[in-house]
C-alpha positions as CSV (number, residue, x, y, z in Angstrom):
1,M,-24.6,-14.4,-13.3
2,M,-24.3,-11.8,-10.5
3,R,-22.9,-14.4,-8.2
4,Q,-20.2,-15.3,-10.7
5,M,-19.4,-11.6,-11.1
6,R,-18.9,-11.2,-7.4
7,E,-16.6,-14.1,-7.4
8,N,-14.6,-12.5,-10.1
9,T,-14.2,-9.4,-8.0
10,K,-12.6,-11.1,-5.0
11,W,-9.3,-9.4,-5.9
12,I,-10.7,-6.1,-4.5
13,M,-10.6,-7.5,-1.0
14,L,-6.9,-7.8,-1.3
15,I,-6.3,-4.3,-2.6
16,T,-5.2,-1.6,-0.1
17,A,-4.3,0.7,-3.0
18,A,-3.5,0.6,-6.7
19,A,-0.1,1.1,-8.3
20,F,1.2,4.7,-8.3
21,V,3.4,4.2,-11.3
22,A,2.9,6.1,-14.5
23,L,-0.9,6.9,-14.4
24,M,-1.4,4.4,-11.6
25,V,-0.7,4.7,-7.9
26,F,1.6,2.8,-5.5
27,E,0.2,0.0,-3.4
28,W,0.1,1.3,0.1
29,G,-2.3,2.5,2.8
30,M,-0.7,0.7,5.8
31,D,-0.8,2.3,9.2
32,A,2.4,4.3,10.0
33,S,2.7,5.5,13.5
34,G,5.5,7.3,15.3
35,G,7.2,6.5,18.5
36,A,10.5,5.1,19.5
37,F,11.9,1.9,18.0
38,G,10.4,-1.3,19.5
39,M,10.5,-5.0,18.8
40,S,7.7,-4.5,16.3
41,D,9.6,-1.8,14.3
42,V,11.8,-2.8,11.4
43,G,12.8,0.8,10.6
44,R,11.9,4.4,10.4
45,V,11.1,6.9,7.7
46,G,11.7,10.3,9.2
47,G,9.5,10.4,12.3
48,T,7.4,7.4,11.3
49,A,8.1,3.9,12.5
50,V,7.7,0.9,10.1
51,S,6.1,-2.0,11.9
52,V,6.9,-5.7,11.3
53,E,3.3,-6.2,10.3
54,Q,3.3,-3.3,7.9
55,Y,6.5,-4.6,6.2
56,Q,5.3,-8.2,6.1
57,A,2.0,-7.3,4.6
58,T,3.7,-5.4,1.8
59,Y,6.2,-8.2,1.4
60,R,3.4,-10.8,0.9
61,N,1.7,-8.6,-1.6
62,V,4.9,-8.2,-3.7
63,Y,5.7,-11.9,-3.3
64,D,2.3,-12.8,-4.7
65,Q,2.7,-10.5,-7.6
66,V,6.1,-12.0,-8.5
67,S,4.8,-15.5,-8.1
68,R,2.0,-14.9,-10.6
69,T,4.5,-13.8,-13.3
70,Q,6.5,-17.1,-13.3
71,D,5.9,-20.8,-13.5
72,G,8.6,-22.1,-11.2
73,P,9.0,-21.4,-7.5
74,I,10.7,-18.3,-6.2
75,S,14.4,-18.9,-5.4
76,S,16.1,-17.6,-2.3
77,Q,18.0,-15.0,-4.4
78,Q,14.7,-13.7,-5.8
79,N,13.3,-13.7,-2.2
80,R,16.0,-11.4,-1.1
81,E,15.2,-9.1,-4.0
82,I,11.5,-9.2,-3.1
83,E,12.4,-8.3,0.5
84,D,14.2,-5.2,-0.7
85,M,11.4,-4.3,-3.1
86,A,8.9,-4.5,-0.3
87,W,11.0,-2.3,1.9
88,D,11.3,0.3,-0.9
89,E,7.6,0.2,-1.4
90,V,6.8,0.7,2.3
91,V,9.2,3.7,2.4
92,T,7.4,5.1,-0.7
93,Q,4.0,4.5,0.9
94,I,4.9,6.5,3.9
95,L,6.5,9.4,2.0
96,I,3.5,9.8,-0.3
97,Q,1.0,9.5,2.6
98,K,2.8,12.4,4.4
99,E,2.8,14.4,1.2
100,L,-1.0,13.9,0.8
101,E,-1.5,15.1,4.4
102,R,0.8,18.1,3.8
103,R,-1.0,19.2,0.7
104,G,-4.4,18.5,2.3
105,I,-5.6,16.3,-0.5
106,R,-8.9,14.7,0.3
107,V,-11.8,12.8,-1.4
108,S,-15.5,13.6,-1.1
109,D,-18.4,11.1,-1.1
110,D,-19.7,12.5,-4.4
111,E,-16.3,11.8,-6.0
112,I,-16.3,8.2,-4.8
113,R,-19.9,7.7,-6.1
114,D,-19.0,9.2,-9.5
115,A,-15.8,7.1,-9.7
116,A,-17.6,3.9,-8.7
117,R,-20.2,4.4,-11.4
118,Y,-18.1,5.7,-14.3
119,S,-14.5,4.7,-13.6
120,P,-14.4,1.1,-12.5
121,P,-11.1,-0.4,-11.5
122,P,-9.0,-1.6,-14.4
123,D,-9.4,-5.3,-13.5
124,L,-13.1,-5.0,-13.7
125,Q,-13.0,-3.3,-17.1
126,Q,-11.0,-6.3,-18.4
127,D,-13.2,-8.9,-16.8
128,P,-15.1,-10.8,-19.6
129,S,-18.3,-10.7,-17.4
130,F,-18.4,-6.9,-18.1
131,Q,-17.6,-7.0,-21.8
132,T,-19.7,-7.1,-25.0
133,N,-17.9,-8.0,-28.2
134,G,-14.6,-7.6,-26.4
135,Q,-15.4,-4.0,-25.2
136,F,-16.2,-2.9,-21.7
137,D,-20.0,-2.6,-21.3
138,L,-21.0,0.1,-18.8
139,D,-24.6,-1.2,-18.6
140,K,-23.4,-4.7,-17.4
141,Y,-21.2,-3.0,-14.8
142,H,-24.1,-0.9,-13.6
143,E,-26.3,-4.0,-13.4
144,F,-23.6,-5.6,-11.3
145,L,-23.3,-2.6,-9.0
146,A,-27.1,-2.7,-8.4
147,S,-26.9,-6.3,-7.5
148,A,-23.8,-6.0,-5.4
149,S,-25.2,-3.0,-3.3
150,A,-26.7,-5.5,-0.9
151,D,-23.2,-6.9,-0.2
152,R,-22.1,-4.5,2.5
153,F,-18.6,-5.9,2.8
154,F,-17.9,-5.6,-0.9
155,M,-19.2,-2.1,-1.1
156,Q,-16.9,-1.1,1.8
157,Q,-14.0,-2.6,0.0
158,L,-14.9,-0.7,-3.2
159,E,-15.2,2.5,-1.3
160,Q,-11.9,2.0,0.4
161,Y,-10.3,1.4,-3.0
162,Y,-11.5,4.8,-4.2
163,R,-10.5,6.6,-1.0
164,E,-7.0,5.3,-1.6
165,V,-6.8,5.8,-5.4
166,I,-8.5,9.2,-5.9
167,P,-6.3,11.3,-3.6
168,R,-3.2,9.7,-5.2
169,S,-4.6,10.5,-8.6
170,K,-5.0,14.1,-7.5
171,L,-1.5,14.2,-6.3
172,M,-0.3,12.7,-9.6
173,R,-2.1,15.5,-11.5
174,Q,-0.5,18.1,-9.2
175,L,3.0,16.7,-9.7
176,T,2.6,16.5,-13.5
177,A,0.7,19.7,-14.1
178,G,2.0,21.9,-16.8
179,I,3.6,19.1,-18.8
180,Y,3.3,19.9,-22.5
181,V,4.7,18.3,-25.6
182,S,4.6,20.6,-28.7
183,D,3.8,19.5,-32.2
184,A,7.3,20.6,-33.2
185,E,8.9,18.2,-30.7
186,L,6.6,15.3,-31.8
187,W,7.4,16.0,-35.5
188,R,11.1,16.0,-34.7
189,E,10.8,12.6,-33.0
190,W,8.7,11.3,-35.8
191,K,11.3,12.4,-38.4
192,E,14.1,10.7,-36.5
193,Q,12.2,7.5,-36.6
194,N,10.8,7.7,-40.2
195,E,13.0,9.9,-42.3
196,Q,15.1,7.8,-44.7
197,V,18.1,8.2,-47.0
198,A,19.2,6.1,-49.9
199,A,23.0,6.0,-49.9
200,R,26.0,4.2,-51.4
201,Y,29.4,3.8,-49.7
202,L,33.0,2.6,-50.2
203,A,34.5,0.6,-47.3
204,L,38.3,0.9,-46.9
205,D,38.7,-2.0,-44.4
206,P,42.1,-1.4,-42.9
207,Q,42.4,-4.9,-41.5
208,Q,42.2,-6.4,-44.9
209,R,44.0,-3.8,-46.9
210,I,47.0,-3.1,-44.7
211,S,49.4,-5.9,-43.6
212,R,50.1,-6.0,-39.9
213,D,53.8,-6.3,-40.8
214,D,53.6,-2.8,-42.4
215,V,52.7,-1.2,-39.0
216,E,55.2,-0.8,-36.2
217,V,54.3,-0.2,-32.6
218,S,57.1,0.9,-30.1
219,E,57.5,-0.2,-26.5
220,G,57.1,3.5,-25.5
221,E,53.7,3.7,-27.2
222,I,52.6,0.6,-25.4
223,A,53.7,1.9,-22.0
224,Q,52.0,5.3,-22.6
225,Y,48.7,3.6,-23.6
226,Y,48.9,1.3,-20.5
227,E,49.2,4.3,-18.2
228,E,46.5,6.3,-19.9
229,N,44.0,3.3,-20.0
230,R,44.9,1.4,-16.9
231,D,41.2,0.6,-16.0
232,E,41.0,-1.5,-19.2
233,F,43.3,-4.0,-17.7
234,A,41.5,-4.6,-14.4
235,I,41.2,-8.2,-13.3
236,P,38.1,-8.9,-11.2
237,A,38.3,-10.7,-7.9
238,R,38.4,-14.5,-8.3
239,A,37.6,-17.4,-6.1
240,E,38.3,-21.2,-6.2
241,A,35.7,-23.3,-4.5
242,R,34.7,-26.9,-3.8
243,Y,31.0,-27.5,-3.9
244,V,28.1,-30.0,-3.9
245,S,24.8,-29.5,-5.6
246,L,21.3,-31.0,-5.7
247,S,19.9,-30.6,-9.2
248,K,16.4,-29.4,-9.6
249,T,15.9,-31.2,-12.9
250,P,13.2,-33.8,-12.9
251,A,14.3,-37.3,-11.8
252,A,13.7,-40.6,-13.4
253,A,10.6,-41.1,-11.2
254,D,9.2,-37.8,-12.5
255,S,9.7,-39.0,-16.1
256,A,7.9,-42.2,-15.3
257,D,5.1,-40.2,-13.7
258,A,4.7,-38.0,-16.7
259,L,4.7,-41.0,-19.0
260,E,2.0,-42.7,-17.0
261,R,-0.1,-39.5,-17.1
262,A,0.3,-39.3,-20.8
263,R,-0.9,-43.0,-21.1
264,E,-3.9,-42.2,-18.9
265,A,-4.8,-39.2,-21.1
266,R,-4.5,-41.3,-24.2
267,Q,-6.8,-43.9,-22.7
268,E,-9.4,-41.3,-21.9
269,L,-9.4,-40.3,-25.5
270,L,-9.8,-43.9,-26.7
271,E,-12.8,-44.2,-24.4
272,G,-14.5,-41.3,-26.1
273,V,-13.7,-38.2,-24.0
274,E,-13.4,-35.1,-26.2
275,F,-9.9,-34.2,-27.2
276,A,-10.5,-30.5,-26.3
277,E,-11.7,-31.4,-22.8
278,V,-8.6,-33.5,-22.0
279,A,-6.3,-30.9,-23.6
280,A,-7.8,-28.1,-21.5
281,R,-7.5,-30.1,-18.3
282,E,-4.2,-31.9,-18.8
283,S,-2.0,-30.2,-21.4
284,G,1.0,-28.2,-20.3
285,D,1.1,-26.3,-23.6
286,E,-0.6,-23.1,-22.6
287,E,-0.8,-21.8,-26.1
288,T,-2.7,-24.8,-27.4
289,A,-4.5,-26.1,-24.4
290,D,-7.4,-23.7,-24.7
291,Q,-7.6,-24.3,-28.5
292,G,-8.4,-28.0,-28.2
293,G,-4.7,-28.8,-28.4
294,A,-4.6,-27.5,-32.0
295,L,-1.1,-27.1,-33.4
296,G,-2.4,-25.5,-36.6
297,T,-0.7,-26.2,-39.9
298,V,2.7,-27.9,-39.5
299,T,5.3,-27.9,-42.2
300,R,8.0,-30.6,-42.4
301,S,11.5,-29.5,-41.6
302,S,10.3,-26.0,-40.6
303,G,12.1,-26.2,-37.3
304,D,9.0,-25.1,-35.4
305,L,8.6,-28.4,-33.6
306,Q,11.0,-30.7,-31.9
307,L,12.1,-33.5,-34.2
308,P,10.4,-36.5,-32.4
309,L,7.1,-34.6,-32.5
310,E,7.5,-33.7,-36.1
311,E,8.3,-37.3,-37.1
312,A,5.2,-38.5,-35.3
313,I,3.0,-36.0,-37.2
314,F,4.4,-37.1,-40.6
315,T,4.4,-40.8,-40.0
316,L,1.2,-41.4,-37.9
317,P,-1.9,-42.5,-39.8
318,V,-4.4,-39.7,-40.1
319,G,-7.1,-40.0,-37.4
320,E,-5.1,-42.3,-35.1
321,L,-3.8,-41.5,-31.6
322,S,-0.1,-41.8,-31.1
323,E,1.6,-43.6,-28.2
324,P,3.2,-41.0,-25.9
325,V,6.0,-39.2,-27.9
326,E,8.9,-38.0,-25.8
327,T,10.6,-34.7,-26.4
328,G,12.6,-32.4,-24.2
329,L,9.4,-30.8,-23.0
330,G,7.7,-34.0,-21.9
331,Y,5.3,-36.6,-23.4
332,H,2.9,-35.7,-26.3
333,V,-0.2,-37.6,-27.3
334,V,-0.7,-36.6,-31.0
335,E,-3.6,-36.9,-33.4
336,V,-3.1,-36.0,-37.1
337,L,-6.3,-34.4,-38.5
338,S,-5.1,-34.1,-42.1
339,R,-1.9,-34.3,-44.2
340,D,-1.0,-33.2,-47.6
341,G,2.6,-33.7,-48.7
342,D,4.9,-31.7,-46.4
343,S,2.1,-30.0,-44.5
344,A,-0.3,-31.4,-41.9
345,E,-3.0,-30.3,-39.4
346,A,-2.5,-31.9,-36.0
347,R,-3.3,-31.5,-32.3
348,H,-1.6,-32.7,-29.2
349,I,-1.7,-33.0,-25.4
350,L,1.6,-32.3,-23.7
351,I,2.2,-33.8,-20.3
352,P,5.2,-31.8,-19.2
353,L,8.3,-33.3,-17.7
354,E,8.4,-31.7,-14.2
355,R,8.9,-32.6,-10.6
356,T,5.9,-34.1,-8.9
357,D,4.8,-32.8,-5.5
358,D,6.4,-35.8,-3.8
359,S,9.6,-35.4,-5.8
360,E,9.7,-31.7,-4.9
361,F,9.2,-32.5,-1.2
362,R,12.0,-35.1,-1.3
363,L,14.3,-32.6,-3.0
364,L,13.6,-29.9,-0.4
365,T,14.1,-32.5,2.4
366,R,17.5,-33.4,1.0
367,A,18.4,-29.7,0.8
368,D,17.4,-29.3,4.4
369,S,19.5,-32.3,5.3
370,L,22.5,-30.9,3.3
371,E,22.3,-27.6,5.2
372,M,22.2,-29.3,8.6
373,L,25.1,-31.7,7.8
374,A,27.2,-28.9,6.3
375,E,26.8,-26.9,9.6
376,N,28.2,-29.7,11.7
377,Q,30.5,-31.7,9.4
378,S,33.0,-31.1,6.6
379,L,31.8,-30.8,3.1
380,D,33.2,-34.2,2.2
381,E,31.4,-35.9,5.1
382,A,28.1,-34.2,4.2
383,A,28.5,-35.2,0.6
384,E,29.3,-38.8,1.6
385,V,26.2,-39.1,3.8
386,L,24.0,-37.8,0.9
387,G,25.8,-39.6,-1.9
388,L,26.8,-36.4,-3.6
389,Q,29.9,-35.6,-5.7
390,V,32.3,-32.9,-4.5
391,R,33.2,-30.7,-7.5
392,E,35.6,-27.8,-8.0
393,G,35.0,-24.6,-9.8
394,D,36.1,-21.0,-10.3
395,L,33.9,-17.9,-9.8
396,T,34.6,-14.2,-10.6
397,E,32.6,-11.2,-9.5
398,D,31.3,-10.6,-13.1
399,F,30.9,-14.3,-14.1
400,P,29.7,-16.4,-11.1
401,I,29.0,-19.6,-13.0
402,L,29.4,-23.1,-11.7
403,P,28.8,-26.4,-13.7
404,G,25.6,-28.0,-12.5
405,V,24.6,-24.9,-10.7
406,G,24.5,-22.2,-13.4
407,R,24.5,-18.7,-12.3
408,A,25.3,-18.5,-8.6
409,P,24.7,-14.9,-7.4
410,E,24.1,-15.9,-3.8
411,G,27.4,-17.8,-3.7
412,A,29.2,-14.8,-5.3
413,H,27.7,-12.5,-2.7
414,W,28.9,-14.7,0.1
415,I,32.4,-14.8,-1.3
416,F,32.9,-11.3,-2.7
417,E,30.5,-9.1,-0.6
418,E,30.5,-10.9,2.8
419,M,34.2,-11.7,2.3
420,A,34.1,-15.4,3.4
421,A,37.5,-16.7,4.6
422,P,39.2,-19.6,2.8
423,G,38.1,-22.8,4.4
424,A,34.6,-21.5,5.3
425,V,31.6,-23.5,4.3
426,S,28.4,-21.7,3.2
427,E,24.8,-22.3,4.0
428,V,22.7,-23.9,1.3
429,F,22.2,-21.5,-1.6
430,E,19.7,-21.8,-4.4
431,S,20.0,-21.1,-8.1
432,T,17.5,-21.7,-10.9
433,E,19.1,-25.1,-11.6
434,A,20.1,-26.4,-8.1
435,F,20.6,-26.1,-4.4
436,Y,24.3,-25.9,-3.6
437,V,26.9,-25.5,-0.8
438,L,30.3,-23.9,-1.3
439,E,33.6,-24.4,0.5
440,L,35.9,-21.5,-0.3
441,T,39.4,-22.8,-1.0
442,R,41.2,-19.8,-2.4
443,Y,40.4,-16.1,-2.9
444,S,42.3,-13.7,-5.2
445,P,41.4,-10.0,-4.8
446,A,40.8,-7.7,-7.8
447,T,44.0,-6.5,-9.4
448,H,45.4,-5.3,-12.8
449,Q,47.3,-6.9,-15.5
450,G,50.9,-5.9,-15.6
451,V,52.1,-3.9,-18.6
452,S,54.0,-7.0,-19.9
453,E,50.9,-9.1,-19.7
454,A,48.8,-6.5,-21.4
455,A,51.3,-5.7,-24.1
456,P,50.1,-8.1,-26.8
457,A,46.5,-6.7,-26.6
458,I,47.8,-3.1,-26.5
459,R,50.0,-3.7,-29.5
460,E,47.1,-4.9,-31.6
461,T,44.9,-2.0,-30.5
462,L,47.6,0.5,-31.5
463,R,48.3,-1.3,-34.7
464,L,44.6,-1.1,-35.7
465,E,44.6,2.6,-34.8
466,K,47.5,3.2,-37.1
467,K,45.9,1.2,-39.9
468,L,42.7,3.3,-39.5
469,E,44.8,6.5,-39.8
470,R,46.3,5.2,-43.0
471,A,42.9,4.2,-44.4
472,V,41.6,7.7,-43.6
473,E,44.6,9.3,-45.5
474,E,43.9,7.1,-48.5
475,G,40.2,7.8,-48.3
476,R,40.7,11.6,-48.5
477,E,42.2,11.2,-52.0
478,H,39.3,9.0,-53.1
479,A,36.7,11.4,-51.7
480,Q,38.3,14.3,-53.5
481,A,38.3,12.4,-56.7
482,L,34.6,11.7,-56.3
483,R,33.8,15.4,-55.6
484,D,35.9,16.6,-58.6
485,G,34.1,14.1,-60.9
486,V,37.4,12.4,-61.8
487,A,36.1,9.0,-60.8
488,T,32.9,7.2,-59.8
489,L,32.3,4.9,-56.8
490,E,32.3,1.9,-59.2
491,E,35.6,3.0,-60.8
492,L,37.3,3.5,-57.4
493,S,36.0,0.2,-56.1
494,E,37.3,-1.7,-59.1
495,R,40.6,0.2,-59.4
496,H,41.6,-0.1,-55.7
497,G,39.8,-3.2,-54.6
498,L,37.4,-1.4,-52.3
499,T,34.0,-2.8,-51.1
500,L,31.1,-1.0,-52.7
501,G,27.8,-1.1,-50.8
502,S,24.3,0.0,-51.9
503,P,21.9,-0.9,-49.1
504,D,18.1,-0.3,-49.3
505,P,16.9,3.1,-48.0
506,F,17.3,3.2,-44.2
507,S,16.2,5.3,-41.2
508,R,18.3,6.6,-38.3
509,V,17.3,3.6,-36.1
510,D,17.7,0.8,-38.7
511,F,20.5,-1.7,-38.9
512,V,22.2,-1.2,-42.2
513,P,24.2,-4.1,-43.7
514,G,27.8,-3.1,-44.0
515,L,27.4,0.1,-42.1
516,G,25.9,-1.0,-38.8
517,R,23.4,0.7,-36.5
518,Q,23.3,4.2,-34.9
519,N,26.9,5.0,-35.4
520,R,29.0,7.8,-37.0
521,A,28.5,6.3,-40.5
522,I,24.7,6.4,-40.2
523,G,24.8,9.9,-38.7
524,T,27.0,11.2,-41.5
525,A,24.5,9.8,-44.1
526,F,21.7,11.9,-42.5
527,G,23.9,15.0,-42.3
528,L,24.6,15.1,-46.0
529,P,22.5,16.7,-48.8
530,E,21.5,14.7,-51.8
531,G,24.4,14.1,-54.2
532,A,27.0,15.0,-51.6
533,V,30.1,12.9,-50.8
534,S,31.5,12.6,-47.2
535,E,35.0,12.8,-46.0
536,P,36.4,9.4,-44.8
537,I,34.4,8.4,-41.7
538,R,35.8,6.1,-39.0
539,S,33.1,3.9,-37.6
540,D,33.2,0.5,-35.9
541,G,36.8,-0.3,-36.9
542,N,36.3,0.6,-40.5
543,V,36.6,3.6,-42.8
544,F,33.7,4.7,-45.1
545,I,33.1,7.2,-47.8
546,I,29.4,7.8,-48.2
547,E,27.5,9.3,-51.1
548,V,23.8,10.2,-50.5
549,V,21.7,9.3,-53.5
550,E,18.3,10.4,-52.2
551,R,16.7,11.9,-49.0
552,I,13.2,10.5,-48.4
553,P,11.2,12.8,-46.0
554,A,9.0,11.4,-43.3
555,D,5.3,11.3,-44.2
556,R,3.6,14.3,-42.5
557,E,0.1,13.1,-43.3
558,E,0.8,9.8,-41.6
559,W,2.3,11.7,-38.7
560,E,-0.9,13.8,-38.3
561,V,-3.0,10.7,-38.2
562,Q,-1.1,9.2,-35.2
563,K,0.1,12.4,-33.6
564,E,-2.2,12.3,-30.5
565,I,-1.3,8.7,-29.8
566,Q,2.4,9.7,-30.0
567,R,1.7,12.6,-27.7
568,A,0.0,10.5,-25.1
569,I,2.9,8.0,-25.0
570,R,5.4,10.9,-24.7
571,L,3.4,12.6,-21.9
572,N,3.3,9.3,-20.0
573,E,7.0,8.9,-20.3
574,I,7.6,12.5,-19.0
575,R,5.1,12.0,-16.2
576,Q,6.9,8.9,-15.1
577,E,10.3,10.6,-15.2
578,R,9.0,13.5,-13.1
579,L,7.4,11.1,-10.7
580,D,10.7,9.2,-10.3
581,Q,12.6,12.4,-9.7
582,W,10.0,13.6,-7.1
583,I,10.2,10.3,-5.2
584,D,14.0,10.4,-5.2
585,G,13.8,14.0,-3.8
586,L,11.4,12.9,-1.0
587,R,13.8,10.1,-0.1
588,E,16.8,12.4,0.1
589,S,14.8,14.9,2.3
590,V,14.3,12.4,5.2
591,R,16.4,10.1,7.3
592,I,15.5,6.5,6.4
593,V,16.6,3.7,8.9
594,D,16.5,0.1,7.8
595,R,16.6,-2.3,10.8
596,R,15.2,-5.4,9.1
597,A,18.4,-7.5,9.5
598,E,18.8,-6.6,13.1
599,V,15.2,-7.1,14.1
600,F,14.7,-10.5,12.3
601,E,18.0,-11.8,13.6
602,M,16.9,-10.9,17.1
603,Q,13.6,-12.7,16.6
604,E,15.4,-15.8,15.3
605,D,17.7,-15.8,18.3
606,M,14.7,-15.5,20.7
607,A,12.9,-18.3,18.9
608,D,16.0,-20.6,19.3
609,Q,16.1,-20.0,23.0
610,P,14.4,-22.6,25.3
611,Q,11.1,-21.3,26.6
612,M,10.3,-21.1,30.4
613,P,7.6,-23.6,31.4
614,M,4.3,-22.0,32.4
615,V,3.6,-22.1,36.1
616,F,0.0,-22.1,37.3
């Protein structure tokens, strides 16, 4: 057992520090030395140089973290974002290290020993090896420490972890000292979330009640609106491009491979291998693989399953294995355990439809070939060699979408940020759906619609505004009639053809049918006493008269029960806000120089140069 526990703690050998976000600490601890810029420096933070090794170590760490959060490979666009994240993290590492030194924050051996015994790293607390009935078991952890004490390397890594974490925790406490959230503030937040009103309303929808022909808009009004709201008529930069793409979607060979794997899994089951064993090993359905493939109770026509799978479950004889059933996810081997009318218990093994390693390698090889061909030939020639279709598409700064490519942020950056010239051919870019190469054919800079082009839209905007004003005028008469007791909501609704709404009691944050969410109408309802009637309220293109039937106070006893949890959450939010502000202040106080592009371009140029032969 102790050997298994040690294996489960291999993560600690990769940790140089923990996250310094909220109550955690940033990953850092790299060496940061001064000196003039050299080939091994990618930048500087104040007087501290950032080495290539330091930056790359942080980059690998961030890259691994991102990789673990997604199933597919990291795209080139993501990689650029990771590079910037790594740079920001290195800068933060150095700034915080200097602050620790400036404040003289240290850690003693006794503090390390106490932390190691009673405050194990979070990952260890969550490790099943150290839990009993789902809760962290300190005795198991102490047993592990006693066994691991002979492992000198592990204990050194554990000590280094605390030497990094404890000073930063002290810094965190210093930065967030004095934060206090009063009961009054917590109660106010609780009331905003849980206080309710029961209200009724009349809606005087001006679009339905007032004909557009009854509202005139002059050319002068249109011109004035245009001048006062010119930004509304901005037209983003636009580009026309020719392009070729290599789709990442699985090919026919991948489908055939998935089908063969499904047949092999089915054969194993026929030969007596346990369904749960095959599901755990082969199924791509993560939610059911560890549950023996169990789909639970399935209801016909519920929409929870894709149609071919549902049909198999409700036609397959109970206890028999299906042939592979194809859906958009892949191939399923299904067994129905029981069925009663329109419900059934079933389990399955999903062999996902995805690219095989060989298929992925072939795709990447074609992408490399496309890049080399595009560097030396025209786009048409490169496409002809690889048997690709040249397509045409339009991109704008705020909508960089191409058929067969999907979102193309790298291509948009090349066009709109790097300002590629018409006729230029890009390098190979990558999206979530494809690899692609662009040839810019036409570029149109950002501009504005002329007043004549914008006039129809302006006319409708001003027409609606005038309709709203008329509805408000009408509403004032109705509201006064309600307050004077001359008429009721029902009578006004029937007499004038107004919509009468009576939604269930709602809070400030609820969506209310007919009224909407967190708008002037909702705010008005909470500002009125019981029995009061509002003035006409303009909200979301409509006009409302609101009558409050009942105010339902928030439950103070319920608030008292959860108050400390609410306080802890609010304190963490404030601490994070203060920490972010502090880091921003540190960044503004020093000169930060980023030379990554320059240094790596220089290294690439040197790598491309022929090397001098060695002479002995």
